[in-house]
C-alpha positions as CSV (number, residue, x, y, z in Angstrom):
1,M,35.0,-12.0,8.2
2,F,31.0,-11.9,8.5
3,P,29.3,-9.1,6.3
4,A,27.5,-6.8,8.9
5,I,23.8,-7.8,9.5
6,P,21.7,-4.6,8.9
7,F,19.1,-3.3,11.3
8,L,16.2,-5.2,11.4
9,P,13.3,-3.5,13.3
10,T,12.4,-7.1,14.5
11,A,15.6,-7.4,16.4
12,S,15.6,-3.5,17.4
13,T,15.7,-3.1,21.5
14,E,16.1,0.7,21.1
15,K,14.1,3.4,22.6
16,T,14.8,6.0,20.3
17,L,13.8,5.8,16.9
18,R,16.2,6.2,14.1
19,K,16.7,9.2,12.4
20,N,16.0,7.6,9.1
21,F,12.7,6.6,10.0
22,V,11.8,10.0,11.7
23,R,9.0,11.6,9.0
24,D,8.0,15.3,8.6
25,F,5.8,16.8,10.9
26,D,3.0,16.9,8.0
27,E,3.6,13.2,7.2
28,R,3.2,12.2,10.1
29,P,-0.1,9.9,11.3
30,K,-2.9,12.1,13.4
31,V,-5.2,9.1,14.1
32,A,-4.5,6.5,16.4
33,Y,-3.8,2.8,15.4
34,N,-7.2,2.0,17.5
35,N,-9.5,4.8,16.7
36,F,-11.6,2.6,14.4
37,S,-13.8,3.9,12.3
38,S,-17.0,1.8,10.2
39,D,-17.3,4.3,7.3
40,V,-15.5,1.8,5.1
41,P,-18.5,-0.3,4.0
42,V,-18.4,-4.2,4.6
43,I,-20.2,-6.0,1.7
44,S,-20.9,-9.6,1.9
45,L,-20.8,-11.4,-1.5
46,A,-22.8,-14.8,-0.5
47,G,-25.0,-15.0,-3.8
48,I,-22.6,-13.1,-6.0
49,D,-23.5,-15.3,-8.9
50,D,-27.3,-15.3,-8.1
51,V,-28.6,-13.3,-11.0
52,A,-32.2,-14.1,-11.5
53,S,-33.1,-12.8,-7.9
54,G,-31.6,-10.0,-7.9
55,R,-28.6,-10.4,-5.9
56,R,-26.1,-9.7,-8.2
57,A,-27.2,-6.2,-9.2
58,E,-27.5,-5.4,-5.1
59,I,-24.1,-6.5,-4.7
60,C,-22.7,-4.7,-7.7
61,N,-24.6,-1.5,-6.4
62,K,-23.1,-1.6,-3.4
63,I,-19.6,-2.3,-4.3
64,V,-20.0,0.6,-7.1
65,A,-21.2,2.9,-4.6
66,A,-17.8,2.4,-2.2
67,C,-15.6,2.8,-5.7
68,E,-16.9,6.0,-6.3
69,D,-17.1,7.2,-2.6
70,W,-13.5,5.9,-1.3
71,G,-12.1,3.2,-3.4
72,L,-12.1,1.0,-0.7
73,F,-14.5,-1.4,1.0
74,Q,-14.2,-5.0,2.3
75,V,-15.6,-8.3,1.5
76,V,-16.7,-11.1,4.0
77,D,-18.6,-14.6,2.5
78,H,-15.5,-14.5,-0.7
79,G,-15.0,-17.9,-0.7
80,V,-11.4,-18.2,-0.2
81,D,-11.1,-20.9,2.9
82,V,-10.6,-20.0,6.4
83,E,-8.4,-22.7,7.0
84,L,-5.9,-21.4,4.1
85,V,-5.9,-18.0,5.6
86,S,-5.1,-18.8,8.8
87,E,-2.1,-21.0,7.5
88,M,-1.0,-18.1,5.2
89,S,-1.1,-15.7,8.2
90,R,0.9,-18.5,11.0
91,L,3.4,-19.1,8.6
92,A,4.1,-15.5,7.6
93,R,4.5,-14.6,11.4
94,E,6.7,-17.5,11.7
95,F,9.2,-16.5,8.8
96,F,9.5,-12.7,10.8
97,A,10.5,-14.5,13.9
98,L,13.3,-16.3,12.1
99,P,16.8,-15.3,12.9
100,P,18.1,-12.3,11.0
101,E,20.8,-14.2,9.4
102,E,17.8,-16.7,8.0
103,K,15.7,-14.0,6.5
104,L,19.0,-11.9,5.1
105,R,19.4,-15.0,2.8
106,F,16.8,-13.8,0.5
107,D,17.6,-10.4,0.8
108,M,16.2,-8.3,-2.1
109,S,18.4,-4.9,-2.2
110,G,20.3,-4.4,-5.1
111,G,17.2,-4.8,-7.7
112,K,16.8,-8.8,-7.1
113,K,13.1,-9.4,-7.5
114,G,11.2,-11.1,-4.6
115,G,12.7,-11.9,-1.0
116,F,13.4,-10.1,2.2
117,I,13.9,-6.5,2.8
118,V,13.2,-3.9,5.2
119,S,10.8,-0.7,4.3
120,S,10.6,-1.2,0.5
121,H,12.3,-2.5,-2.5
122,L,12.0,1.5,-4.0
123,Q,15.6,2.6,-4.2
124,G,16.6,6.4,-2.8
125,E,14.2,6.6,-0.4
126,A,15.0,9.9,1.9
127,V,12.8,8.2,4.6
128,Q,12.3,4.6,5.4
129,D,9.1,3.2,6.6
130,W,9.0,1.3,10.0
131,R,8.4,-2.6,8.8
132,E,9.9,-5.7,7.6
133,I,8.3,-7.3,4.2
134,V,8.8,-10.4,2.0
135,T,7.7,-10.4,-1.3
136,Y,6.6,-13.4,-3.8
137,F,6.1,-12.8,-7.5
138,S,3.3,-15.4,-8.5
139,Y,1.5,-14.5,-11.5
140,P,1.9,-14.9,-14.6
141,L,3.0,-18.5,-13.8
142,R,6.1,-18.3,-15.6
143,S,7.0,-15.2,-13.2
144,R,7.7,-17.7,-10.5
145,D,11.4,-17.6,-9.2
146,F,11.3,-19.9,-6.4
147,S,15.0,-19.3,-5.8
148,R,13.5,-15.7,-4.6
149,W,10.6,-17.5,-2.1
150,P,11.9,-18.2,1.3
151,D,12.3,-21.8,1.8
152,K,11.4,-21.3,5.9
153,P,8.9,-22.1,7.7
154,E,8.4,-25.2,6.1
155,G,5.4,-25.6,4.2
156,W,4.9,-21.8,3.4
157,R,5.6,-22.3,-0.1
158,P,2.7,-24.6,-1.2
159,I,0.5,-22.4,1.2
160,V,1.2,-19.4,-1.0
161,E,0.8,-20.8,-4.3
162,S,-3.1,-21.8,-3.0
163,Y,-3.1,-18.6,-1.7
164,S,-2.4,-16.8,-4.9
165,Q,-4.6,-19.2,-6.7
166,K,-7.6,-18.3,-4.7
167,L,-6.9,-14.5,-4.5
168,M,-6.2,-14.4,-8.5
169,G,-10.2,-16.1,-8.4
170,L,-11.4,-13.5,-6.2
171,S,-9.9,-10.5,-7.7
172,C,-11.2,-11.2,-11.4
173,K,-14.5,-12.0,-9.8
174,L,-14.8,-8.6,-8.5
175,L,-13.4,-7.4,-11.5
176,N,-16.3,-8.6,-13.5
177,I,-18.3,-6.8,-11.3
178,L,-17.0,-3.4,-11.8
179,S,-17.0,-4.0,-15.6
180,E,-20.5,-5.0,-15.3
181,A,-21.3,-1.7,-13.7
182,M,-19.4,0.0,-16.5
183,G,-21.6,-1.2,-19.0
184,L,-19.2,-3.4,-20.4
185,D,-18.5,-7.0,-21.1
186,S,-17.8,-8.8,-17.7
187,D,-14.2,-9.8,-18.6
188,A,-13.1,-6.4,-19.9
189,L,-11.5,-5.2,-17.2
190,A,-9.7,-8.3,-16.5
191,K,-8.5,-8.2,-20.6
192,S,-7.3,-5.4,-20.2
193,C,-4.5,-6.2,-18.0
194,V,-3.6,-8.7,-21.2
195,D,-1.2,-11.1,-18.9
196,M,-2.4,-9.7,-15.3
197,D,0.5,-9.8,-12.9
198,Q,0.3,-10.6,-9.3
199,K,2.6,-9.9,-6.8
200,I,2.2,-10.7,-2.5
201,L,3.4,-8.7,-0.6
202,V,3.7,-9.8,3.3
203,N,3.9,-6.6,5.6
204,Y,5.4,-7.4,9.4
205,Y,5.4,-3.7,11.4
206,P,7.0,-4.6,14.7
207,K,6.4,-2.4,17.9
208,C,7.9,1.1,17.2
209,P,9.2,2.6,20.2
210,Q,8.1,6.3,19.1
211,P,4.9,5.4,16.4
212,D,3.9,9.2,16.4
213,L,7.3,9.9,14.7
214,T,6.7,7.6,11.8
215,L,4.8,5.5,9.4
216,G,4.6,1.7,8.4
217,V,3.7,2.7,5.0
218,K,4.0,6.2,3.6
219,R,0.8,7.6,2.3
220,H,0.1,6.6,-1.5
221,T,-2.2,5.3,-4.0
222,D,-1.5,1.9,-5.6
223,P,-0.3,1.9,-9.3
224,G,-2.0,-1.6,-10.0
225,T,-5.6,-2.6,-10.6
226,I,-7.0,-4.0,-7.7
227,T,-5.5,-4.9,-4.2
228,L,-6.6,-7.2,-2.0
229,L,-5.6,-6.9,1.8
230,L,-5.9,-9.1,4.6
231,Q,-4.9,-7.6,7.8
232,D,-4.9,-9.0,11.3
233,Q,-7.2,-7.8,14.0
234,T,-4.6,-5.0,15.1
235,G,-5.7,-2.1,13.5
236,G,-3.4,0.5,11.3
237,L,-4.8,1.0,8.0
238,Q,-5.7,4.3,7.2
239,A,-7.8,6.3,4.4
240,T,-8.6,9.9,3.4
241,K,-11.0,10.8,0.6
242,D,-10.4,14.6,1.4
243,G,-7.0,14.8,-0.1
244,G,-5.2,14.0,3.7
245,K,-7.3,16.5,5.5
246,T,-9.0,13.9,7.4
247,W,-8.1,10.2,8.1
248,I,-9.9,7.5,9.5
249,T,-8.2,4.1,10.8
250,V,-10.1,1.1,8.7
251,E,-11.6,-1.0,11.5
252,P,-10.4,-4.7,11.2
253,V,-13.1,-6.9,10.4
254,H,-12.2,-11.2,11.3
255,G,-12.1,-12.8,8.2
256,A,-12.6,-10.4,5.8
257,F,-10.2,-8.8,2.7
258,I,-10.2,-4.7,2.6
259,V,-10.4,-4.3,-1.5
260,N,-9.0,-1.0,-2.9
261,L,-8.6,0.1,-6.4
262,G,-5.5,1.4,-7.8
263,D,-4.2,4.0,-10.4
264,H,-4.9,1.9,-13.6
265,G,-8.2,0.8,-12.1
266,H,-8.8,4.7,-11.7
267,Y,-7.8,5.4,-15.3
268,L,-9.8,2.6,-17.0
269,S,-13.0,3.7,-15.3
270,N,-12.3,7.6,-16.6
271,G,-11.8,8.4,-12.9
272,R,-15.1,7.3,-12.0
273,F,-14.0,4.9,-9.5
274,K,-11.4,6.5,-6.7
275,N,-7.8,5.8,-6.2
276,A,-7.9,4.6,-2.8
277,D,-5.4,7.3,-0.9
278,H,-3.7,5.1,2.1
279,Q,-1.1,4.6,4.7
280,A,-0.5,2.2,7.3
281,R,0.1,3.4,11.4
282,V,2.6,1.3,13.6
283,N,1.9,1.6,17.5
284,S,3.8,0.9,20.6
285,D,2.0,-2.0,22.0
286,Y,1.5,-4.7,19.6
287,D,2.9,-6.1,16.3
288,R,0.7,-6.0,13.0
289,L,0.7,-8.3,9.9
290,S,-0.7,-7.9,6.7
291,I,-0.8,-9.3,3.4
292,A,-1.2,-7.6,0.2
293,T,-2.6,-9.1,-3.1
294,F,-1.5,-7.1,-5.8
295,Q,-3.2,-7.2,-9.3
296,N,-1.5,-5.6,-12.0
297,P,-1.7,-5.1,-15.8
298,S,1.2,-6.2,-17.6
299,Q,4.1,-3.8,-18.4
300,G,2.6,-3.5,-22.1
301,A,-0.7,-3.1,-21.4
302,I,-2.6,0.1,-22.7
303,V,-3.9,2.8,-20.0
304,Y,-6.4,4.7,-21.3
305,P,-10.2,4.6,-20.3
306,L,-13.1,1.8,-21.3
307,A,-16.0,3.9,-20.9
308,I,-16.4,7.6,-21.0
309,R,-19.7,8.7,-19.8
310,E,-22.0,11.2,-21.7
311,G,-20.7,14.4,-21.3
312,E,-17.1,13.6,-19.8
313,K,-13.9,14.2,-21.0
314,P,-11.2,11.4,-21.0
315,I,-8.7,11.6,-18.2
316,L,-6.0,10.7,-19.8
317,E,-4.6,12.4,-23.0
318,E,-3.5,9.7,-24.7
319,P,-3.1,6.1,-24.4
320,I,0.0,4.9,-22.2
321,T,1.4,1.5,-21.4
322,F,1.2,0.7,-17.8
323,A,5.0,0.7,-17.4
324,E,5.2,4.4,-18.8
325,M,2.1,5.4,-16.2
326,Y,4.2,3.9,-13.5
327,R,7.4,5.4,-14.6
328,R,5.5,9.0,-14.6
329,K,3.9,8.2,-11.5
330,M,7.8,7.5,-9.6
331,T,9.0,10.4,-11.4
332,K,6.3,13.1,-10.2
333,D,6.8,11.3,-6.6
334,L,10.6,11.9,-7.1
335,E,10.2,15.7,-8.1
336,L,7.4,16.6,-5.2
337,A,9.8,15.0,-2.4
338,K,12.7,17.2,-4.0
339,L,10.7,20.0,-4.0
340,K,9.6,19.8,-0.6
341,K,13.1,19.3,0.4
342,L,14.3,22.4,-1.4
343,A,11.3,24.3,0.2
344,E,12.7,22.8,3.9
345,M,15.9,23.9,2.9
346,E,14.9,27.4,1.9
347,K,12.9,27.9,5.0
348,Q,15.8,27.0,7.3
349,E,18.2,29.6,5.3
350,M,15.5,32.6,5.8
351,E,15.1,31.0,9.6
352,M,19.1,31.9,10.0
353,K,19.3,35.3,8.2
354,K,16.2,36.4,10.5
355,A,17.7,35.0,13.2
356,E,21.6,36.6,12.3
357,G,19.8,39.8,11.7
358,E,18.3,39.8,14.9
359,L,21.5,39.2,16.5
360,V,23.4,42.1,15.0
361,S,19.9,44.4,15.9
362,K,20.5,43.1,19.3
363,A,24.5,44.1,19.0
364,K,23.7,47.6,17.9
365,T,21.6,47.8,20.7
366,L,24.2,47.0,23.1
367,E,26.4,49.8,21.4
368,E,24.0,52.7,21.8
369,I,23.6,51.7,25.4
370,L,27.2,51.8,26.1
371,A,28.2,55.0,24.1
């Protein structure tokens, strides 16, 4: 007897969203997936190595302003080959079009490192994200476990290897700029990662029957140093810089990488650079593909501000490892989720008691009328 195939959004023809994908009202998207905003700056990296003309300083100033405002910006003229990017996207789409049993050969549920899964690799999520993902651990080189890298479609593995190498180079180039902006040696941020980790996460968001009730990726900040995101032209990445009061949908720019800072980058800058607060919205009209490349420090890397400006205090009480920083982040998220659930249960209990009280009151009134 063959094991049952789990629910996959790509294979679904259901007209109603399953309960495990439905988010609480306050977590649901408020802005349309295609209501694009140009608030997030688009920065050309052409001439980034040209110091004498002042071009490098100009680019640096633009990146710093974006990091201080949003923690988010887009880059064009980045030097990553257009054909490589196109092939990476094409092969990713071909993978998600494979039959369920082919994708599930690389099922990463149960704690496996790398492969395919629905929603997220995080355990114990109360509500799932409307997406399928495949993830590769690509750096350090010793972390590559090719048994967890999908072998279909043919040719995807070498393309991923080349893509990951180019994105590592671009990430380091951007970190050098930020290091210089902080008054440090250009390689200071990269060195703080010790043995830099890279994870590539390919997201596929199928058309959703009730997109207003769910998200492709819930609201979050990335834990690592810096993330480079390639997205198609559908639209769906949303960001906020006021704690979730207002949201924008980041306008897709052909050939651009969206760059956002994570918690590690935020701490190293002593809070000067924001950790981008973002989520992904889905829709019922089109599917969407995005490829996130996460550049993270090693687990034992020390997290503490590298530069503290005059009049500032450190935003961390003491140096901690990245592993401990991540553990605290996950613990806090779980505690907040539990508190929210508890508050909802208490609210429901109060509403039930109120309803019972009203019924008793009506019954007494009826008795008085009949007396």
